N, C-alpha and C positions, 0 to 999 in steps of 0.2 A: 377516534372517534375506537374503543374496544371494552369491550364486559368488565373485566379487567382497572380499567379505569369508569365504570360503572360504580359495580362494587365495594370499589375505594371509596366514591364514594359515597354509600348509602352508608358505606360503615364507618364511614370520620362523623355521616351527619349523625348515626341513632350516637356514636359515645362522645361527642364531641368535643374528644380528642385522638391527632394524629398514629402519638406513641401509641396510644390504647387503642386505635384498629389499626394499626402499626404491628403490635399479639393478634392484636384477633385473624392475622388473616395471612398470620408468621416471617412478612417479611421485612425491612429495615427500614424507621423512619424517612429515610430520605426514601425511597421507593412509591409509598405515599407519595408525600410532596409531588415527587417526578408527575406521576400519578394525575394525580387534582390538575396540576400549571398543564399535563399536556389539554385534561379537557376545559382544562377552561382558555385554552389559549384559541380551540377545534369551535370551542362556541362560543368565540369573543365575549365574552364576557367576566363577569369577578361574580362565581357563587360564593365563597366562603369565607369571612371574614377570620383571619390562624393569625391569632397572638398566644400569648408566653402561656396566656392559660389554659385552651383553648381554641376551640372554635365554631363560628356560629356563618346562621346558615343570613349569603344576603337576598333580598328583597329579585333580583336573576334568582339563585337559587332554590328561595323556594317556590318561586315556580317548577326549577326544571326539575325539582325534585319525585313530584310525581308520575312525572314521562320516563322517566332513570327508572323508578318504580317500576313504571308494566314493561318496559320495556326486556328487564331484569327478571318478570315473571311471566311472559312471553319464545325470550330461549328457554326454561323451565319447562315451559310446558309444549316445544314444537322438539322439545329431544326424547319427549318423553313418549309423544307419535311416535316417532320417528326410531323412537328405538328401545321398543315395548320390548318382555322382555319376553326369554321362548316357552307358547304358550299359552298368550295376547293374541286375543285375534283381529281388538280392535279400542276403542278407548272415549270415554266421556267426562267431558267436563264439565260437571254442569252448578249452577248461581243459585241460590236462593235465599227468599229470603232468614233474615234471626231467627223471626219466629214462624219460620216452617221447619228446619228441622226437628223440632219435638211429635213427636208424631210422623206428620207423614213425610219426610223429609228421611228418616229412620227406617219408616218402611222400607221406604223406593229402594234405599241400600241393602235391603236385607232381602228386598224378591230378587235383585240382580244381584249377588251374589247365589243368593242357594239356585235357582233356575236362569245363570250363566258367566257363571264363571269365569267366561273368558274374553270378556269384558273390565277392562282397568278401569277406574271411575277419578277422578280429583271435583273434589264437594270446595267451596271455596262462596262463604256465609260472608253477607254485605248487602247492605241501603236501601231500596234506592237507584238514588244518582249512580253508586254505585253502578251494584248489577248493571241498568240502560248502560254503558261504558266501558264496559261490561265484552257488552255484545257485540258495542260497536266495534271491537275491534276485536276481535270473533277468539275473547278471555278462554269465553265459554259459552260451547253449543245450546247447552238449553241451561234454560229462570226458570224458577218455581220464583214466583213474589205476587207481589194485589195493585199490579198495574202492567195492560196489557201493551206491544212494544211497534210502531206502528214502519214500516219501511217495508222496499222490496224483498227481502233479506230472513225477511219474520214472517213466523206464524203463530197467531197467536192465538188460544183457544181457551175456554172453563172449565176450568178442572172440576169445585165444586165451591161452593160458597162454605164460609170459616163463623161459623155460628162461636159470638161471643154471649155473656152471662155476666150475669154483678152472683162473685163468690165471697161469703164471708168465713171470719175464725164463727166466730157465734154464731144464735142461729137468732134468722130477723123475721120477723114478719112484713118491714116496707120498708124499702130500698130508704137509708140517713146518711148522707152527701153530708157526715159533720169532719171536727179534724182527721178524725181517724179514718178514711177515706181516700185511697187511694185510685190516682185519675192518673190509668194506663194508655197511655198515645201510643190508640190504635189506627194512624194519620188521621189526611181530609175528611176522607166519607164518617169515618167516628165520629168525626168534631161534630162534624154538618149532625147528624142520628142523635148523640149524645146534647146537640143541648135544643135539640128537635120536643127530646124525652125529658128532658129538663132546664126549661123553658129559664128559669133562673139565675141567679146570680150563686155561679160550685164555685164552692175555694177551696183547692184542696188543701194539705198544706208540703201534698208530699205529688209526684212528675213520677211516675217513668216510662223506657219510652221501650221497653219491653219482658214482654207477656213470660219470662222467665225468674230476670231480677224480681218478678212484682211478684210471682207465682214464691221467690224466694222471700221474698219483707214479707206477705200476710203472716205464711206457714212460721215463719218466730217471732214478730210480733204481732200479729193481728191486724182488724180492723181489715176492708171490705174494695172490691178491685172490679174490674172487667176487664175477664179475660175468656183466653179459646177455651170449646167444651171440653178438649180435646187434653189442652195444658192439663188440667184439671180430672180430667176422668175419671182418676188411678185416689188422688187426697177428696173424691168423694165419697165410692168407694169403701174409706177407710177409715172414712169417716172423722177427717182429717179438715176437713172444709164440709160447707152447706152454701146450696142455693142458695140466695135469698128470695127467698113468696115474694108474688108481683110486686118483681123486676123486669124491669121490657127488658126485649135481644137485642139484639143487635149484628148485624153480619154484619162481611170484609169478603169480596171473589178473593178464586183462586186461582191466579189465570198462568199456562208455562208459556214459556214463548223458548221459540222455535227455531233454528235454522237450520229452512225448511228445505237446502239441499243436502246436507249434514243425513238428518233423521232419517230422509227416504229411505234408502238402504237399509239401518236397523230393524230388526223382525224381532228383538228382543225388546225393541220397547214402547209401543203399543197395551200390549198382555206388561208392562210392568210399572205404567203410568195407570191399568183399573185399576191395577191387583194394589197396592199405594191407594189410590183416592176414596178407592170401598172399604178399608180397616177402619 
């Protein structure tokens, strides 16, 4: 097994066609076929159903795809760490929940670039399940997320509590969980808090599991929904959104999970966390 075979396999999966994959990779279709054959022979399983109309994943191919992606990503990370451009003194690979880029992730990046330009940064956004996997395989050194990670290799600590407030395009004196209400799914703890605050059946015509997407929808189409205060701070100042009066607020605890051995020698790291969390 080699990287060319893995990249070719992923390209065929992405395009659904061996000829198109060959064109993208700048090789002949016979080379693509030979690489896929070699990969299947080594694994001992048929990874693709191939016919004149294209190629589709088999059941073993579907299972193998995620490992191929991780192996290619890890190779790219290894190259970046051992072949840093001249003038760089280190690299930090960061995993973060999608909802933590706006505000906190941006501030962390800005602080490091301003105060420690010799540190190269790579950001990997994802949901909690993906972040947990990236930590376990060493793809990321630190992760900003809503759930601590257990294990001897990791240290977890609380950074701050993300306040979730109910906002609306129109002035509202009381929360109205009607047909215009957008249920923004912020995870298990939010669901418990929401159910306790609104014990009646809440039937929402729209569920969105992304704060950024929900904010875009509210600004474009109206309605109300729970969003992190840091996400809506600018919209509130400009009067584009309004905080709903007499609505309960909820919280999500934000953690940083660290590869303890890796971060031990990073003098720049502690100040960067403090600066980002305090803004």
